[in-house]
C-alpha positions, 0 to 999 in steps of 0.5 A, spaced: 488 894 915 481 892 913 478 889 907 471 887 905 469 882 900 462 882 897 461 876 893 455 876 888 455 869 886 450 864 888 454 860 892 454 853 889 460 849 890 463 849 883 463 856 883 471 858 881 470 865 884 469 862 891 476 858 890 479 865 887 477 868 894 479 863 898 486 864 895 486 871 896 484 871 903 489 866 905 494 871 902 491 877 905 491 874 912 498 872 912 499 880 911 495 881 917 489 884 914 483 883 917 478 880 912 470 880 912 466 876 907 459 878 905 455 873 901 450 877 898 445 871 897 445 870 904 443 878 905 437 878 900 433 882 904 438 887 907 442 888 901 440 896 902 444 896 909 450 893 907 453 900 904 454 901 912 459 896 912 464 900 908 465 905 914 471 901 917 474 898 910 480 901 907 479 897 901 474 892 898 473 886 893 467 886 889 467 879 886 462 875 882 461 870 877 458 870 870 454 864 869 450 867 863 450 875 862 453 880 866 455 881 874 448 878 876 442 881 880 445 881 887 451 885 885 447 890 881 443 891 887 448 892 892 451 897 887 444 900 887 444 901 894 451 904 894 448 909 890 442 910 894 444 910 901 452 909 901 456 915 904 459 918 898 465 921 902 467 914 905 466 911 898 471 916 895 477 914 899 475 906 899 479 902 894 476 897 890 478 891 886 474 887 882 474 879 881 470 876 876 470 869 874 466 866 868 463 859 866 461 862 859 463 869 855 463 876 858 468 876 864 472 882 861 465 886 860 463 884 867 470 886 870 469 893 866 462 894 869 464 893 876 470 898 875 466 903 871 460 903 877 465 904 882 468 910 879 462 913 878 460 912 885 466 916 886 471 911 889 478 908 887 478 902 882 484 898 882 487 893 877 482 887 877 482 879 876 478 876 871 478 869 867 474 864 864 474 857 867 472 851 863 474 845 868 475 847 875 479 842 877 484 843 872 484 850 874 485 849 881 491 844 880 494 850 875 500 853 879 501 858 875 494 861 876 495 860 883 501 865 883 497 870 879 491 870 884 496 871 890 500 877 886 493 880 885 492 880 892 499 882 894 497 888 889 491 890 892 495 890 899 500 894 896 496 899 893 492 900 899 498 901 904 501 906 899 495 910 898 496 910 891 493 915 886 489 914 880 489 919 874 482 923 873 477 919 869 471 921 865 467 917 870 468 922 875 467 928 870 460 925 868 458 924 875 459 931 877 456 934 871 451 930 867 449 924 872 446 930 877 440 925 878 434 928 883 436 926 890 434 928 897 440 931 901 441 926 906 446 926 911 450 919 912 446 918 918 439 919 915 441 915 909 443 909 914 436 910 917 433 910 910 436 904 908 434 900 914 427 902 913 427 900 906 430 893 908 425 892 913 419 888 910 414 890 916 416 897 915 415 897 907 408 893 908 406 898 913 407 903 908 404 900 903 398 899 907 398 906 909 398 908 901 392 904 900 388 907 905 390 914 903 388 911 896 381 908 898 380 915 902 381 919 895 377 914 891 371 915 896 372 923 895 372 922 888 366 918 889 362 923 893 364 928 888 361 924 882 355 923 886 355 931 887 355 932 880 349 927 879 345 932 883 348 938 881 342 943 879 337 938 881 335 941 887 335 948 885 330 946 879 326 942 884 325 948 890 324 953 885 318 950 880 312 953 880 307 947 880 301 950 878 303 949 871 299 944 868 302 943 861 306 937 859 313 939 857 320 936 856 327 940 857 334 937 856 340 941 858 346 940 855 351 943 860 358 944 858 363 940 862 357 935 864 358 928 862 350 927 861 345 932 860 340 934 865 333 932 863 327 936 866 320 933 865 313 936 867 307 932 867 301 933 870 304 939 874 309 935 877 317 936 876 322 930 874 329 932 874 335 927 873 341 926 869 341 922 863 337 921 857 329 921 855 325 919 849 322 925 847 324 933 848 321 939 846 327 944 847 334 942 847 338 947 851 346 948 851 350 953 856 355 953 860 355 952 868 357 959 869 351 961 865 347 956 869 350 958 875 348 966 874 341 963 872 339 959 878 342 965 883 337 970 880 342 974 876 340 972 869 334 969 866 333 964 861 330 969 856 336 974 857 341 968 856 338 966 850 337 973 847 345 975 849 347 968 845 350 966 852 345 960 851 343 956 845 336 953 844 333 948 839 326 946 839 319 949 840 321 957 842 314 958 845 316 953 851 323 956 851 319 962 853 316 959 859 322 957 863 322 963 866 315 962 868 316 955 871 322 956 875 322 963 879 330 964 881 329 971 882 
């Protein structure tokens, strides 16, 4: 028989959980059980790979210390890894005994959280051990407490060796019906490989760099798109301008979907075309990109667009009629 112990405390010398675990290990070793302890604080960067260690275990002990609130970050991270990367078929046949000692309030709630978490994972929770310790020395010297700890270890051994069954729980029903989170369908081997990638800092760093490079690329593409918008229609008007016109005219096109208006300034027979604002405007014109596309493609004239109502204008209509003379898109 093999039992793994996962300790989620900080490893300080006066941690009562360490004393309890040492006593339980003594009993289990006397029963010829192979015991392996994993101190989660020593595996900070590789907790995501620890669910792999469940493969050969018949049972486990999840042990933590309540120092101010809850089961602590290391234990929560380990349980998250079991949910994300653990072999659910193996967890379903693995017994778990929670051990929670407290130096403040909340040991019973923490024990219940561990049992609920393991049941939600689909595992087999066993009767646990929890207690409040105010004076560690007095706790260690109390023989009655030692007997209780030894009995709990024996009960775990008996439960595993006899493969005792548990009654169905609502956690299992919730897991099957409600907690259907969107997860990738991975084999145990793929989950194991994924957990290794997650725990590999160099791999994660490389992934972040690749994502940043892609983001820079897309930002560059967006920048080019913005630049394209700044010159949209400018080349069309410049290439079709009839330069023999000697009038000074100012047009402002409000094109739907464009952030800035398109300004056409004709002075001394020269055309200045740009996106922005201008102080003086003879004619304000409002139209859609689709209508302007039809005009520059030669399928429609400015006069026809105005007469059909597809283009609206405000200002000097004599100058509006000159647009088709100034720009020959036919």
